[in-house]
Phi, psi and omega in degrees: 000149176246113189234143169248129180255125179232159180161160183290166173306141177082007179277349181087028181302312183299316180297311181292325180298318179299313182291318183294317181298321178295312182295329182264354179060045177230155180286143174268117184249106180251151181300318181301314178297321179299313181296315183296316182295315182292323179289316182291329180274352178069031179292163179301316179295323178295318177298318179299311182301316183296324181296322179287319181295318180297331180272003179074022182253159175289142177285127182302150180306321186295329180289312180299316180297320178298319176297316181294320178298315180299318183292321182289344182267358178288156190302326182286351180257008183298322181267007178140173180196164176237116180268127182233114181092004178208133358285152181261345181210172184296324180295323175293322180294319178295320177294323177296316179302318179297316182295319180290321177299323179298329180263010178060038176230166178212164179290149176262329184197153171239110185266115185259112178272115186261125178219131177303147185300319181296326177291321178301311182299316180300313182299311186282312185291344178273353181294143172225130188247142176289135179291336181289168185303330181301326178052038177301145184252131176234176179215140185296340181239316189269335180214072184286137177288159180296323175240129183304129175080006183233134181289128180298331188278312186237356180082007181289166180282134175268140180217167177259122179293149178302320181297340184263357181289151189302319181299318180291319180299318179295325175294320177295325178290324177300317179296316179300312181300320185275328187256313188265320182306323180302340178291339179296314177297320178303312180283331179298324179296338177267003178070027186258347191279130170239120184253132178227155175285133179258020177273150177107189181293151180307313182294330179288322178295317180299315181297318178299317181293317180296321178296315179297317179295327178297329178285000000 
């Protein structure tokens, strides 16, 4: 299967992508992994991406699309893949369609993980990270440490990252609504969108997703 995974920050895309890719025996292709691999391997696209990143600029769509296309053409992706974090906007979705058509393949589904906005804020703003290298993650509601502000594993101090503060989370949601969410309508017109609730236990969401994809 060839799948695009979409959903707001805090929907659990990374976690679900890993489980779904394993269950479906297809590679999980995330934007972050693409960038890290190309930069560490010193590919032409990696060098281009690094030059923009070092200058504090956004990496152009064509560079990201080039990385994704190269990855989708590798041998382990012949029978399918799961894209996580790409495409991020309609122009990338259109470019992806062109790239897939050139290889005479097409997407099978776009899995939309639906989470209420207040739940997203609660999930992210409630995170507390250990300051030590282990960076163990806790949550003020869902995974409380035994002692407030102290990591259960190493005794390090727990803190809230700036990216996890409510004001920042709401700004990230605005970006998602304006830039990424429109791709859901784009793909819905193609009859590809499958929407499921991402609330509940991780394994329950995975089962829900597998059932929806099976349909």
